C-alpha positions as CSV (number, residue, x, y, z in Angstrom):
1,X,6.5,-24.9,-22.9
2,X,4.0,-26.3,-20.5
3,X,5.3,-27.4,-17.1
4,X,3.8,-30.6,-15.5
5,X,4.4,-32.1,-12.2
6,X,2.5,-34.3,-9.6
7,X,0.9,-32.6,-6.7
8,X,2.8,-34.0,-3.5
9,X,0.8,-35.3,-0.7
10,X,3.9,-35.5,1.7
11,X,4.0,-31.8,2.4
12,X,1.4,-29.2,3.8
13,X,2.0,-26.9,0.6
14,X,3.7,-26.9,-2.6
15,X,4.9,-23.8,-4.4
16,X,4.0,-23.1,-7.9
17,X,6.1,-21.0,-9.9
18,X,3.5,-18.6,-11.8
19,X,3.1,-14.9,-12.0
20,X,0.0,-13.2,-11.0
21,X,-2.6,-13.6,-13.8
22,X,-1.1,-16.9,-14.7
23,X,-3.3,-20.0,-15.0
24,X,-2.7,-23.4,-13.6
25,X,-4.7,-26.7,-14.4
26,X,-5.2,-29.5,-12.0
27,X,-6.2,-32.9,-13.4
28,X,-6.8,-36.2,-11.7
29,X,-8.5,-37.7,-8.6
30,X,-7.8,-39.7,-5.5
31,X,-10.2,-42.6,-4.3
32,X,-10.5,-43.5,-0.8
33,X,-10.5,-47.2,-0.4
34,X,-12.5,-47.5,2.6
35,X,-15.6,-45.2,1.7
36,X,-15.2,-45.2,-2.2
37,X,-15.3,-41.2,-2.1
38,X,-13.5,-39.5,-4.9
39,X,-11.5,-36.4,-4.3
40,X,-9.9,-34.0,-6.7
41,X,-8.4,-30.8,-6.4
42,X,-11.8,-28.9,-5.8
43,X,-14.5,-31.3,-5.0
44,X,-15.3,-34.5,-3.1
45,X,-17.8,-36.9,-4.8
46,X,-19.6,-39.4,-2.5
47,X,-21.1,-42.5,-3.7
48,X,-24.7,-43.7,-3.6
49,X,-23.9,-46.0,-0.4
50,X,-22.6,-43.0,1.6
51,X,-24.7,-41.4,4.3
52,X,-27.1,-39.1,2.8
53,X,-26.8,-40.8,-0.7
54,X,-24.6,-39.7,-3.7
55,X,-23.6,-36.1,-3.7
56,X,-20.7,-33.7,-4.5
57,X,-19.2,-31.6,-1.9
58,X,-17.5,-28.1,-2.8
59,X,-14.4,-29.0,-0.9
60,X,-11.5,-30.9,-2.5
61,X,-7.8,-31.7,-1.7
62,X,-6.6,-28.0,-2.2
63,X,-7.3,-24.8,-0.5
64,X,-6.9,-22.6,-3.6
65,X,-7.9,-19.4,-2.3
66,X,-5.7,-19.6,0.9
67,X,-2.8,-20.4,-1.5
68,X,-3.2,-17.2,-3.6
69,X,-5.4,-18.7,-6.5
70,X,-8.7,-18.1,-7.6
71,X,-10.6,-20.9,-9.2
72,X,-12.3,-20.2,-12.5
73,X,-13.8,-23.6,-13.3
74,X,-14.0,-27.0,-12.0
75,X,-15.6,-30.2,-13.5
76,X,-16.4,-33.0,-11.1
77,X,-16.9,-35.4,-13.9
78,X,-13.6,-35.0,-15.6
79,X,-11.8,-33.8,-12.4
80,X,-10.4,-30.8,-14.1
81,X,-9.9,-27.6,-12.1
82,X,-8.6,-24.1,-13.6
83,X,-7.2,-21.4,-11.4
84,X,-5.3,-18.2,-11.9
85,X,-2.7,-16.7,-9.4
86,X,-4.3,-13.6,-7.9
87,X,-1.1,-12.1,-6.4
88,X,-2.9,-11.5,-3.1
89,X,-1.5,-12.5,0.3
90,X,-1.6,-16.4,0.8
91,X,-2.0,-17.0,4.6
92,X,-1.7,-20.8,3.9
93,X,1.7,-20.5,2.2
94,X,3.2,-18.3,4.9
95,X,1.7,-20.8,7.6
96,X,3.6,-23.7,5.9
97,X,6.7,-21.5,5.2
98,X,6.3,-22.0,1.6
99,X,6.8,-19.1,-1.1
100,X,3.5,-17.9,-2.4
101,X,1.4,-18.8,-4.6
102,X,1.3,-22.4,-3.5
103,X,-1.1,-25.5,-3.4
104,X,-2.0,-26.2,0.4
105,X,-3.6,-29.4,1.2
106,X,-6.9,-30.0,3.1
107,X,-6.2,-33.3,4.4
108,X,-7.0,-32.3,8.0
109,X,-10.5,-30.9,7.4
110,X,-11.2,-33.7,5.1
111,X,-10.3,-36.2,7.6
112,X,-12.3,-34.4,10.5
113,X,-15.4,-34.6,8.2
114,X,-14.8,-38.4,8.2
115,X,-13.9,-38.6,12.0
116,X,-10.4,-39.8,11.1
117,X,-7.0,-38.4,11.4
118,X,-5.2,-37.0,8.6
119,X,-2.8,-40.0,8.5
120,X,-5.6,-42.4,8.3
121,X,-7.3,-40.6,5.4
122,X,-4.0,-40.3,3.6
123,X,-3.5,-44.0,3.8
124,X,-6.7,-44.8,2.0
125,X,-6.2,-42.6,-0.8
126,X,-5.0,-44.0,-4.2
127,X,-4.4,-42.0,-7.5
128,X,-2.9,-38.8,-8.2
129,X,-3.3,-35.2,-9.3
130,X,-1.2,-33.4,-11.8
131,X,-0.4,-29.9,-12.0
132,X,0.0,-27.9,-15.5
133,X,1.4,-24.5,-15.6
134,X,1.0,-23.4,-19.3
135,X,3.4,-21.0,-20.7
136,X,1.7,-17.3,-21.1
137,X,1.1,-16.6,-24.6
138,X,0.9,-13.0,-25.6
139,X,-1.8,-12.2,-28.1
140,X,-0.7,-10.6,-31.4
141,X,-1.3,-6.8,-31.7
142,X,-3.5,-5.8,-34.4
143,X,-1.9,-3.2,-36.7
144,X,-4.7,-0.8,-35.9
145,X,-3.8,-1.0,-32.2
146,X,0.0,-0.4,-32.6
147,X,-0.3,3.4,-31.9
148,X,-2.2,2.8,-28.8
149,X,0.2,0.2,-27.7
150,X,3.1,2.5,-28.3
151,X,1.4,5.4,-26.7
152,X,0.7,3.2,-23.5
153,X,4.3,2.0,-23.5
154,X,5.4,5.7,-23.5
155,X,2.9,6.5,-20.6
156,X,4.1,3.5,-18.8
157,X,7.8,4.6,-19.3
158,X,7.0,8.1,-18.0
159,X,5.2,6.9,-14.9
160,X,8.3,4.6,-14.1
161,X,10.5,7.7,-14.5
162,X,8.2,9.8,-12.3
163,X,8.1,7.1,-9.7
164,X,12.0,6.6,-9.7
165,X,12.5,10.2,-9.5
166,X,9.8,10.4,-6.6
167,X,11.9,7.9,-4.7
168,X,15.2,9.5,-5.3
169,X,13.7,12.9,-4.1
170,X,12.2,11.2,-1.0
171,X,15.5,9.7,-0.1
172,X,17.3,13.0,-0.7
173,X,14.9,14.8,1.5
174,X,15.4,12.4,4.3
175,X,19.2,12.6,4.1
176,X,21.3,15.0,6.3
177,X,21.8,17.2,3.3
178,X,18.3,17.1,2.4
179,X,16.9,18.1,5.9
180,X,19.5,21.0,6.0
181,X,18.5,22.3,2.6
182,X,14.8,22.2,3.9
183,X,15.9,24.3,6.7
184,X,17.4,26.9,4.7
185,X,14.5,27.0,2.3
186,X,12.0,27.0,5.1
187,X,14.0,29.9,6.8
188,X,14.0,31.9,3.5
189,X,10.2,31.7,3.1
190,X,9.7,32.7,6.5
191,X,12.1,35.9,6.0
192,X,9.9,36.6,2.8
193,X,6.9,36.9,5.0
194,X,8.6,38.5,8.1
195,X,8.8,42.3,9.0
196,X,11.1,43.9,6.5
197,X,12.9,45.7,9.3
198,X,13.8,42.2,10.9
199,X,14.3,40.6,7.6
200,X,16.7,43.1,5.8
201,X,20.0,42.1,7.7
202,X,19.1,38.6,7.8
203,X,18.2,37.9,3.9
204,X,21.6,38.1,2.6
205,X,23.1,35.7,5.1
206,X,20.4,33.2,4.5
207,X,20.8,33.3,0.7
208,X,24.4,32.8,1.0
209,X,23.9,29.9,3.1
210,X,21.4,28.4,0.6
211,X,23.7,28.9,-2.3
212,X,26.5,27.2,-0.7
213,X,24.3,24.2,0.2
214,X,23.1,24.0,-3.3
215,X,26.8,24.1,-4.7
216,X,27.7,21.4,-2.0
217,X,30.2,23.5,-0.6
218,X,29.1,22.6,2.9
219,X,28.8,18.9,4.1
220,X,25.8,18.6,6.1
221,X,27.4,15.7,8.3
222,X,30.5,17.7,9.0
223,X,31.1,20.1,12.0
224,X,30.6,23.1,9.9
225,X,27.4,21.8,8.4
226,X,26.1,21.4,11.9
227,X,27.1,24.8,12.8
228,X,25.1,26.2,9.7
229,X,22.1,24.2,10.8
230,X,22.2,25.6,14.3
231,X,22.4,29.1,13.0
232,X,19.4,28.5,10.5
233,X,17.6,27.0,13.6
234,X,18.1,30.3,15.6
235,X,17.3,32.4,12.8
236,X,13.8,30.4,12.3
237,X,13.2,30.7,16.0
238,X,13.7,34.3,16.0
239,X,11.6,34.8,13.0
240,X,8.8,32.6,14.7
241,X,9.0,34.7,17.8
242,X,8.7,37.9,15.6
243,X,5.6,36.4,14.0
244,X,3.9,35.6,17.3
245,X,4.7,39.2,18.4
246,X,3.3,40.7,15.3
247,X,0.2,38.6,15.5
248,X,-0.2,39.9,19.2
249,X,0.1,43.3,18.1
250,X,-2.3,42.9,15.5
251,X,-4.8,41.4,17.8
252,X,-4.2,44.2,20.2
253,X,-4.6,46.9,17.5
254,X,-7.7,45.2,16.6
255,X,-9.2,44.9,19.9
256,X,-8.4,48.6,20.5
257,X,-10.3,49.5,17.5
258,X,-13.3,47.4,18.4
259,X,-13.4,48.9,22.0
260,X,-13.0,52.5,20.7
261,X,-15.9,51.8,18.3
262,X,-18.2,50.1,21.0
263,X,-17.4,53.1,23.5
264,X,-18.4,55.8,20.8
265,X,-21.5,53.7,20.4
266,X,-22.3,53.9,23.9
267,X,-21.5,57.6,24.2
268,X,-24.0,58.1,21.3
269,X,-26.7,56.1,23.2
270,X,-26.0,58.2,26.3
271,X,-26.4,61.4,24.4
272,X,-29.7,60.0,23.0
273,X,-31.0,59.1,26.4
274,X,-29.8,62.6,27.9
275,X,-31.7,64.4,25.3
276,X,-34.9,62.3,25.9
277,X,-34.8,63.2,29.5
278,X,-34.4,66.7,28.8
279,X,-37.4,66.8,26.7
280,X,-39.4,65.0,29.3
């Protein structure tokens, strides 16, 4: 059932209950008694006696774009305007303290163009504009398209489930338990890459701690949970220190090998030079 109401002029903006993609139709006009100009939702029509002669301006009573709508058509002759809700931010609605989408009035800029106040312009306007919000009608699905629609529904459902799972997993990872579990997994991963001599006595203890956490035998927020976290951090720090020492040892070994190779090359050069001098 189509909803129809009159556009109010006593408020800065008026909310329209329409979902993104929904269409509205604005019909009607306002006539100014002082200059005979005609204003509808999206245009202003000037009479022949106006400065500059008869003309049609693109600015009307409503700022559709700032209210979260996109105009799809307008007819200055019939004063009918069609627009759809975009779902985009609507600055004018926020400024007026009205829920988006809305129909913000342009009385002030229209009045300024006439060197009037908004109150003076409003007092000369007679007539009205109605707003129609047709109910969305879903087109029937052709039989041949049913499998595709069903497939799309399955994909949409799967996407929703994945999104829900991602949100739940993210919240869990940010929780005290999630952070403690991540610490235990990170420590185990570092043990696998550590020196076997260092890792051997630590692996069973870390595996036991990880198993206890997975079985929820330790509350991450309790005193015991905090003790486990502290021990795991100490292990992680020790592994990081060992990794740094190992890298330093490898760098020193590589440097020693390079130095030996260069010194051997220099000795070979010296021998060649000595042999040349001997022949000379």
